[in-house]
C-alpha positions in Angstrom: 23.1 18.0 -30.0 20.9 18.7 -26.9 21.1 22.1 -25.3 19.6 23.4 -21.9 16.7 24.7 -23.9 15.9 21.3 -25.3 15.6 19.5 -22.0 12.0 18.6 -21.2 10.5 17.9 -17.8 8.6 14.7 -16.9 7.0 13.6 -13.7 7.0 10.1 -12.2 4.5 8.9 -9.5 5.3 5.6 -7.7 3.2 3.5 -5.4 5.3 0.9 -3.8 3.6 -1.7 -1.6 4.2 -5.1 0.0 2.9 -7.0 -3.1 3.5 -4.7 -6.1 4.8 -1.5 -7.5 2.9 0.8 -9.8 4.6 3.7 -11.7 3.1 6.3 -14.0 5.1 8.7 -16.3 3.6 12.1 -17.3 4.8 15.0 -19.3 4.9 18.5 -18.1 1.2 19.0 -19.3 0.0 16.1 -17.3 -0.4 13.6 -20.3 0.4 10.0 -19.3 3.2 8.8 -21.7 4.2 5.6 -20.0 3.3 3.2 -17.3 5.0 0.3 -15.5 4.7 -2.3 -12.7 7.1 -4.1 -10.7 7.4 -6.4 -7.8 7.2 -5.8 -4.0 8.6 -2.4 -2.6 8.8 -2.4 1.2 11.9 -0.6 2.3 11.7 -2.1 5.8 12.0 -5.6 4.2 14.4 -4.8 1.5 15.8 -1.6 0.0 17.5 -3.4 -2.7 14.4 -5.2 -3.8 12.3 -2.0 -3.6 14.8 -0.2 -5.9 14.9 -3.2 -8.3 11.0 -3.2 -8.5 10.9 0.7 -9.2 13.7 0.4 -11.9 11.8 -2.4 -13.6 8.6 -0.3 -13.7 10.6 2.7 -14.8 12.1 0.8 -17.7 8.7 -0.2 -18.8 7.3 3.4 -18.8 10.3 5.0 -20.5 10.1 2.3 -23.2 6.5 3.3 -23.8 7.5 7.0 -23.9 10.2 6.3 -26.4 13.2 7.6 -24.7 15.9 6.4 -22.3 17.8 7.6 -19.2 20.9 8.2 -21.2 19.9 10.8 -23.9 20.4 13.8 -21.7 17.2 15.5 -23.1 14.9 14.9 -20.1 14.6 15.8 -16.5 12.8 13.2 -14.5 11.1 14.5 -11.2 10.0 11.6 -9.1 7.5 11.1 -6.1 7.7 7.9 -4.4 5.0 6.6 -1.9 6.5 3.5 -0.5 5.8 1.0 2.5 8.3 1.0 5.3 9.2 4.8 5.6 8.3 4.5 9.4 11.6 2.7 9.9 14.2 5.6 9.8 17.4 3.6 9.0 15.6 1.9 6.1 14.5 5.3 4.7 18.0 6.7 5.0 19.4 3.6 3.2 16.8 3.9 0.5 17.6 7.6 -0.1 21.3 6.9 -0.2 21.1 4.7 -3.2 22.1 6.4 -6.4 19.0 7.2 -8.7 18.5 8.6 -12.2 16.2 11.4 -11.0 16.7 15.2 -11.3 14.5 15.4 -8.0 13.2 12.9 -5.8 10.7 13.1 -2.8 9.7 10.0 -0.8 7.0 9.6 1.8 4.9 6.9 3.2 2.3 5.1 0.8 -0.3 6.3 3.2 0.5 9.9 2.5 0.4 9.6 -1.1 -2.8 7.4 -0.9 -4.3 10.3 1.0 -3.2 13.0 -1.4 -4.6 11.0 -4.4 -7.9 10.1 -2.7 -8.7 13.7 -2.2 -7.0 15.4 -5.0 -4.5 17.1 -2.6 -7.4 18.5 -0.6 -8.0 17.7 3.1 -9.3 14.3 3.9 -8.5 10.8 5.4 -7.9 7.4 4.1 -7.7 3.9 5.5 -5.7 1.7 3.0 -6.2 -2.0 3.5 -4.0 -4.3 1.5 -1.5 -6.8 2.7 -1.1 -4.1 5.5 -3.1 -1.4 6.8 -2.6 2.4 7.4 -4.8 5.3 8.4 -3.8 8.8 7.3 -5.2 12.1 6.9 -4.2 15.7 5.9 -6.0 18.7 7.3 -4.8 22.2 6.7 -1.2 20.9 5.9 -1.2 19.0 9.2 -0.7 15.2 8.8 -1.8 12.4 11.1 -1.0 8.8 10.9 -2.6 5.8 12.7 -1.3 2.3 12.3 0.7 0.9 9.5 3.5 -0.2 11.9 4.3 -3.5 10.0 3.5 -7.2 10.3 2.9 -9.0 12.7 3.0 -6.3 15.4 0.7 -3.9 13.5 -1.2 -3.7 10.3 -4.5 -4.8 11.9 -7.1 -5.7 9.5 -4.7 -6.3 6.6 -4.6 -9.3 4.5 -1.4 -10.7 6.2 -3.1 -10.8 9.5 -6.3 -12.3 8.1 -4.2 -15.0 6.5 -2.1 -15.4 9.8 -5.3 -15.9 11.8 -6.6 -18.5 9.4 -3.4 -20.4 9.7 -3.3 -20.2 13.4 -6.9 -21.4 13.6 -6.1 -24.2 11.2 -3.3 -25.4 13.4 -5.5 -25.3 16.4 -8.1 -27.3 14.6 -5.5 -29.9 13.6 -4.3 -30.4 17.2 -8.0 -30.4 18.6 -8.5 -27.0 20.0 -10.8 -25.8 17.2 -13.9 -27.3 15.9 -14.1 -28.2 12.1 -14.8 -25.3 9.7 -15.0 -25.1 5.9 -12.3 -22.1 6.0 -10.0 -24.4 7.9 -10.4 -27.4 5.6 -9.7 -25.1 2.7 -6.4 -23.8 4.3 -5.4 -27.4 5.1 -6.1 -28.4 1.6 -3.9 -25.6 0.2 -1.0 -27.6 1.9 -2.5 -30.9 0.8 -3.4 -32.0 4.2 0.3 -32.0 5.3 0.6 -30.6 8.7 4.4 -30.5 8.7 4.4 -28.7 5.3 2.1 -26.2 6.7 4.2 -25.7 9.8 7.5 -25.3 7.8 5.8 -22.8 5.5 4.3 -20.6 8.3 7.7 -20.4 10.0 9.4 -19.1 7.0 6.4 -17.1 5.4 6.7 -13.2 5.1 3.6 -10.9 5.2 3.2 -11.2 1.5 2.9 -15.1 1.8 0.4 -14.8 4.6 -1.6 -12.3 2.5 -2.1 -14.9 -0.1 -4.2 -16.9 2.3 -6.6 -13.8 2.8 -8.6 -14.5 -0.2 -9.8 -17.8 1.3 -11.0 -15.8 4.4 -12.7 -13.3 2.1 -14.3 -16.2 0.0 -15.7 -17.9 3.0 -16.9 -14.9 4.6 -19.0 -14.4 1.5 -20.3 -17.8 2.1 -21.4 -16.7 5.6 -19.2 -19.3 7.2 -19.1 -18.6 11.1 -15.2 -18.7 11.5 -14.5 -16.4 8.5 -17.2 -14.0 9.6 -15.7 -13.6 13.0 -12.2 -13.2 11.8 -13.5 -10.5 9.2 -15.6 -8.8 11.9 -12.8 -8.6 14.5 -10.5 -7.1 11.7 -13.3 -4.5 10.8 -13.4 -3.6 14.4 -9.8 -2.8 14.4 -10.4 -0.5 11.3 -13.1 1.2 13.2 -10.6 2.0 15.9 -8.2 3.5 13.2 -11.1 5.7 12.0 -12.0 6.9 15.5 -8.3 7.8 16.2 -8.0 9.8 12.9 -11.3 11.5 13.9 -9.9 12.4 17.2 -7.0 14.1 15.6 -9.0 16.4 13.3 -10.7 19.7 14.0 -13.7 18.8 11.9 -15.3 15.7 10.3 -13.3 14.8 7.2 -14.2 12.5 4.4 -12.6 9.2 4.5 -11.8 6.8 1.7 -11.5 3.1 2.0 -8.6 2.0 -0.2 -6.5 -1.1 -1.3 -7.6 -4.5 -2.4 -9.6 -5.2 0.7 -11.0 -1.7 1.3 -14.4 -2.0 -0.5 -14.9 -5.6 1.0 -14.7 -4.2 4.5 -17.2 -1.3 4.2 -20.4 -3.3 5.0 -18.8 -4.6 8.2 -17.6 -1.1 9.6 -19.4 0.8 12.2 -22.0 3.5 11.6 -19.6 6.4 12.6 -17.0 5.5 10.1 -19.4 4.4 7.3 -21.2 7.9 7.6 -17.8 9.5 6.7 -16.9 7.2 3.7 -16.3 9.0 0.3 -15.2 7.4 -2.9 -11.5 8.2 -3.8 -11.1 10.8 -6.6 -7.5 9.3 -7.6 -5.1 6.6 -6.8 -1.9 6.5 -4.8 0.1 6.8 -7.9 -1.6 10.1 -8.8 -1.0 11.3 -5.2 2.8 10.7 -5.7 2.6 12.7 -8.9 0.9 15.5 -7.0 3.7 15.3 -4.5 6.3 15.3 -7.1 4.9 18.4 -8.9 4.3 20.3 -5.7 8.0 19.6 -4.8 9.4 21.0 -7.9 7.1 23.9 -7.6 8.6 24.6 -4.2 12.1 24.0 -5.4 12.6 20.9 -3.4 15.4 18.6 -4.6 17.2 15.5 -3.2 
């Protein structure tokens, strides 16, 4: 029979984003004992789907670790960085759901990305995936720029790249835009059926528009004019994020470009932001683990 002395502490870091969820399970000494992945986790869009993705990833990690939630011999301390925390009602709903963790701390995925990128030290990040967010920590003071969601924010993100490509394709099909290889590629994705494209676009969420972004990236790599113009306009928005972050800091901070599109954008950025770029030390999952461990050390529980 387990006693209080037999109970072991384990730490969980979760990175939940618009397209996927990543989870890492460590023992008290920081050794990785399990990992998992799940689907989308954006609480602004669906609290239920977000928890389902996290639970799927957790089940995989626990299976690898060789124990279950029911054995009573393990305390699980979880840090979650997740998209959508800017919507207070969604965050309240998310936190109200029953969970298996001994302690839980939830912050934006931008915050955990920044913690991971700089190993818990001062620094800034611009994370560019399906959406975008700029975040920095300086002397315990946090600053955020962007990350307000699609389509009213997330400038430079994959969803808006895809949206712009679809918009231009429809303008080409009705005679307002000249022919371009990118537009032909988008049209071909829908087998040249304008009605199918319009129906898809009216129902698509940010994740679906983000699936068009690789075409923009591909044709920008071929130096096609329209793709390059879309990318340069998006990079200019990221420069604005960098300038806004810099204006909020007392000294120049290293900035890491993160996310699936982060490295892609670097050559298109302005000199001021490029001069501050620094490689990330760790990922957002590790940032969530840093957060979980810090919370336990401070005696924080939820």
